[in-house]
N, C-alpha and C positions, 0 to 999 in steps of 0.2 A: 625289407621295407626301405625305401629311399627317403631319407630324412634331410631336409634343409634345416640347419641349425645356424643361428647368427648370434654375434656378440660384438660389442663396441671396442673390445680391447685388442692388444697386440699379444700374440702367443709367444712364450707361455704366460698365462695369466698370473701365476704366483710372482712373476718378476715385474710385470708391467700393469696389472690391473687391480680391481677391487676383489674382495673375497668371492663375489659372485662370478667373476671371470674365471677363477680357478675351478669353480663348480661347473661352469659350462665346458671347460676343457676336459674335465673328468667324465662328464656326460658323453661328450663326443667319443672319447676313447672307449667308454663302457658300451655304448651303442655298437661301435665297430667290433669290439671283442665278442658281442653277442651275435655277430653275423650280419649286421645291417650296414647299408651304404650310407655314409655320412658325408654331406656337402656342407662344409663349414665356412660360413661367411664371416670373416673377421675384418672389421672396418679398418683396423690399423695393421693388418697383415700378420706375418709371422717371422720371428727371428731364427727359428730352428725348424727342423723337419717335424711335420705332424705325425701322429701315431699311424701305424698301418691301418688301412681301411678308412682313413679320414682324408678327404680331398679339400684343398683350399679353393673356394670359389669366390667370385665377385658379385654374384647374384643368382637368380633362379635360372637353372639350365633347362627346365622342362622335365616332365616325367616324375616330379617329386610326389610322394604319397601324402606328406604332411609337412607343414612349415612350423618350425618352432623359432619364434622371433623374439629376440631380446635386445636388438640394437637400436630400436626406434623409441620415440617418446611414448609414454604409456597410452596416449589417446589415438596412436596410429593404428589404422586397420588396413590389412593388405588388400590390394586391388584384385590379386589372384583369387580365383574360385577354389583353390586347393584348401582343404581343411587346415586350420591353423590353431596354434596355442601360443601363450607366452608365460614365462616364469615371472612371478611377482616376488621380489626379494625384500620387500619392505612393507610397512603399513602405508597405505596410500596417502594418509594424512601427512606422513613425514616428507613426502615429495610434493605436497601441495595440491593433491588431487582428492576430491571428496570420496568417501568410501562407497557411496552409491553409484559412483562411475564405473564399478567393477563390471567386467563383461563375462559372459559364460565361458569364454575361451581362456580365461586367466587361471593359472595353476599357482597356488601359493606354496611357499616352502615350509610351511608348518600347519598342522591342523588348527592351531590357535589362531593364526592369521586368517585362515579360510573361514572359520566361525565368525571372527570379528567383522568380516566383510560379507557375511551371510551367503557363503559359498561352501560347497562340500569338496571342492577339488584341491588337493594338495599332494605334493611329493616332497619329502624331506631331503635336504642336501646330503650328499655323500662325500666321503673321503677315501683316500687311498692309504690303507694302513702301512704300506711299504715306505711311505714318506716320513714315517715317524719311528721312534725308538721306544720300546717297551721296557721299563725297568721298575723293580719293586724298591730300589734304593733311591731315597729322596734326600735332597739337601735342605737345610733350614731356611727356606725363603719362600714367600708367596709371589706369584707371577701375575702381572696385569698386562694385557696386550691391547694395543690400539692401532688402528689404521686410520690416519687422518690428523687433523689439527687439534689444538688445545681445547677449543670449544666443544668439539666432538668428544674429546677425552673426558671432559667434565660431564657430558650427557651420558657417557658410558660408565660413570661412577668413579673416576679417579680420586676424587676427594674422599669418597667412602673408603676406597682401598687404602689411602694414606691413614685414615682414621683407624681402620681395623689393624693395620700393621703397628701403629703406635700403641694402641690399647693392648695388644698382645705381645708386644716385644719382638715381633717377627720382622725379619728383613723383607723389604718389598723390592722386587725387580720389575721395572716397567720396560716393555719392548715395543717397538714400533715407531709411530710418528708419521709425519706427513712427508718427509724427505726434503722439505724446504729448509735450508740450513739455518736462517735466522730463527725459524720456529723450532727447529731441533735444539738449538742453543737454549731457547726458552724452556723446553721440556727439561733439559739438563739442569738448569737453575732451579726450576720448580721442584724437581725430585730431590735435588740436594737439600733444598730448604726444608723438606719434609723427612730427611733421613733415608730416602730411597735412592736406588741405583737406576739410572737410565742407560740402557745398552743399545738403543737405536733399533733400526729395522733389522730383523733377523729372518733368514730364508734358509732353505735347504737343510744341510747337516747341522748347522748352528741352531736353527729353529728347533729341530728335533731334540737336540741336546737340552736346550732351555726348558722345553715342555716337560720332558721325562724327568728332569732333575727336581722340578719344583715340588714343594710340599703340597701345594694346592694352587689352583687357578682362582683368582678373585675375579668375578664377573658381576659386579654390583650395579648393572645398568639401570638407568632411570628412563630409558626409552621404551616404547612399545616394541620390543625386540621381535623381529620376524623369525629369526633362527638363532644366530650366535655361533658362528663356526668355531671360534676358539674353544668353546665348551666341549665340543666333540673331539677336537684335536687333543685337548687335555685328556679326555677319557681314554682315547685309543693309546695314549702314552702311559696309561696306568695312574694318571694324576687326578685326584679328587677335585671337585668344583664346588665352590662356594659362590652362589649366585643370588640376585635379587628375585623378587617374585613378578617381575615385569615381563610382558610379552609371552614368549614361548618357553620361558625357563622351566616352568613346572612340567612342560611336555618333554623337554630334553633331559632334565636332570633327575634321574631315578634316584630314590633314597639310597640305593646300594652304591651309587657313584658320587654322591655329594649331598648338598643342603641348599634349600631354597629359603631365602630370608626376607622377612617383611619388616624387621625392626632391628635396632642396634643390638638388643639382647639376643636376637636370633643369630647374628653374625658371631657374637662372642660364644654362644653355645656351640655353633658349628665348629669353630676353631678348637674348642675343648673336646669335641667328639671326633676329630679327624681320624683318630686311631681306629675307629670302628669301620672305616672305609678300606676295603681290600683293593689294592691295585688291579688284581686279576678280575675282579667284578667290574671295574671301570672299563677295562679292555674288552671283556666279554660283551658288555652291553653295547659298546660302540661298534663292534664287529657285527653284532646281531641286527642293530638298528640303522647303522649309518654308513654302510659300505657302498662305494660308488656303483658296483654292479647291481646292487639291489635298487639304487636310485634309477639306473638306466631301465631295468625291468619295469619299475613303476611308471616311468614315463612312456614306455612302450604300450602299457595298458591304456594310458590317457590318450596316446595317439590313436590306438585302435578304437577307443570310444568315440573320438572326434570323427574319425573316418566313417565309423558305423552309424553315426547319428545322421549323416546326410546333410549336416548343417553347412552353410557356406557363409562367407563374409556378408554381414549386413552393412551396406555402404551408406553412411549418413551423408547429410548435406556437407559438401567439402568446403573447407576454408583455405586449405593449402594442400598442394599435391606434389609428389615426386613421381618418378617413373613406376615405382613399385608400391607406393603406399598413399593412402588418403587419411586426412586428419579430421576428426570431428570437433 
């Protein structure tokens, strides 16, 4: 199958993009490893060589069997008559779009999000276990991870993480941030004021070390979480997860790998019962449910479904147009 896949980031996504960018990179590699031709349209190009079987393109070449579009606004519809889909990595309300604007071509990243938008189409995000370290030896700290600014961190539950650490007497390590130096300094000041350690943005080997050494990942999000990639990254590292009950958390966090909390007492009970969670179970569940090759296979089934349906783009009344897309 010839797959056109697009994304707005610069390759590799783990260095330049959002969590979704890394997901798209792994999907491209997974599709190629499964023997398919991948034409990868990266709006900001690539800094390094793409995986074997993945070709960098600047647009449609012709002969594509399916378009997997991720680089345009959510309301954009391709002018091409080739069957198409797009991944939806968030609750539409969080990006200012009403949920009833969902199209049949949308594929959500969790069953929870699909149901919330009255859809049945979803493919869970995948990770590469080779990017992480598995260890059953844990250090006495909780980990909180954020990509973005302080306001987003609070929506992800940073204040709750501070509270849990204080109540349980456990050290809290906060990783990530926006990369914007004045705001990074504010992160450091805020963490110090709450007795936590801010280590900034971590990638590669350092990220793997931080994840695998943590006693648990705290993910007390207050958002309607579409997926929550750090949850799966912790699990594949053998690290238990203590999460809120928002969004897709109940779908991701199996009782064998962690706890889903709805109240302060739930968080405290989770900490008290961490010893019941076996690192090997966390790892096993991550490999069984969230491997990038399994993600690629599931997207292939969605592509085949789209091709087999015979559906084509429904072109609405245009308000703005580019050479390849029309906007409703």
